[in-house]
Residue, then its C-alpha position, 0 to 999 in steps of 0.5 A: x289513297x294520295x297515289x291515287x288522287x296523283x293518278x286519276x287527274x292525268x287519265x281524266x286530261x287524256x279522256x277530255x283530249x280524246x272526247x274531242x275526236x272519239x266517242x265516250x263508248x271507245x274511252x270506256x272500252x280501252x280504259x277497262x280493256x287496258x285495266x284488265x290487262x295491265x291488272x292480269x300481267x301484274x298479278x296472275x303470276x303471284x296469285x294464278x288462278x285464286x285471282x279470279x275467285x271471290x268469297x262474295x262475287x254478288x258484291x263484287x259485281x254489284x259493286x263493280x257495276x256502281x264503278x262502271x256507271x261512275x266511270x262513264x257518267x264522269x267521262x261523259x261530263x268531261x265532254x262539256x266542262x272543265x276538268x277542274x270544276x268537274x273535280x270539284x263537283x265530284x268532291x260531293x262523293x265523300x258526303x254520299x258516303x258519310x250518308x250511307x255509311x251507316x245503312x251499309x256498313x253499320x256506322x254511326x253518323x252523329x249530326x255534327x257530321x250530317x250538318x258538315x254533309x249539308x255544308x258540303x252540299x251547299x259548296x256543290x250547288x254554289x259551284x253548279x248555280x241552277x239557273x244561273x246563265x253559266x249553267x250546264x246541264x252536265x254540272x249534274x253528272x258529276x254529281x250522279x257519278x259521285x254518288x255511284x262511286x259513294x256506293x262503290x266506296x262502301x262495298x269496296x270496304x265491305x268486300x275488302x274482309x273477304x276478298x284480296x285487293x288484287x282480285x277485286x279490283x280484277x273483277x272491277x275490270x272484268x266487270x266494266x269490260x263485259x258491259x262496254x264491249x256489247x256496245x263499242x262495236x257500233x261507236x267505234x272510231x280507228x285512230x289515223x296512221x299519222x303522228x296524231x293518231x300514234x299519239x292518240x293510241x299512247x293515250x288510249x294505252x295508259x288510260x288502263x294503267x292509270x284508272x287500273x292502279x289508281x283504282x288498286x290504290x283505292x281499293x288497298x286504303x279502304x282495306x286499312x281505313x274506315x271509309x269516312x276518313x279515306x274517302x276526304x283525301x279525294x280532294x287532292x284530285x283538285x290540284x291536279x285537275x287545275x293544273x291540267x285543265x290550265x296547261x292543256x286547255x286553258x281552263x282555270x276555276x272561276x270565283x264561285x268554283x273555289x268558294x264551292x270547293x272550299x266549302x266542299x273541302x272544308x267540310x270534308x276535313x271536319x268530318x275526317x277530324x270528327x270520325x278521329x275523334x270518336x274512333x279515340x273516344x271508343x278506343x280501350x285505355x292502354 
């Protein structure tokens, strides 16, 4: 998961850069087309036709649509708000994971973790500040993206025992590519034939690499660890988002973003600690 969160800020920085000249539809298409091609190149030689076979294709399709929705909503937000702000708000995703772990995975969530979830969402409200002068409607988009991503993580955990991570990540790419290909031809702009256009093409090609292998790392992480333990590691994205946001776009989080992010991260750490204690108590004695 740490490797995944080091790849995602690079992709998001490229998306924000490209969004000034290209449509979100085109950017999302490039992200999923590259994702699909890179995954086939990486895993087809080893798995052959088995790579395309899923024991539970219905769940695979559902989780892939959730991933597609999360990506599209988040990319849209990056066109309006800064990288660190979008990352900080999206950190509510682990709280959605905790809240839905019971009905989806059958995991018991006690009152202490529910309290941590409430504190974490309070941190998100501090960042968003509804009604304040600094509020922008696009600040709500990372919350919607986080909800989709939380469900995506839970279904990924649910499917991990049935399908290989390689098949799972290929489905993510295929479903997303199939959906966005229906709309991309109607909102397309070719890069210019100069140095700037060449740089844009390189960034388009990089989206699928960073996004695809980043999500592959997420799938592998969820294969080996409970969702409520793995999910809080997404907080590491704030470091990369702040770094790229400041260096490339001159954006730096204000005090309220840091305060809200601290509450969110602190709540997530508590959830992780609490989950570990529960697992230790449930483990049989040696």
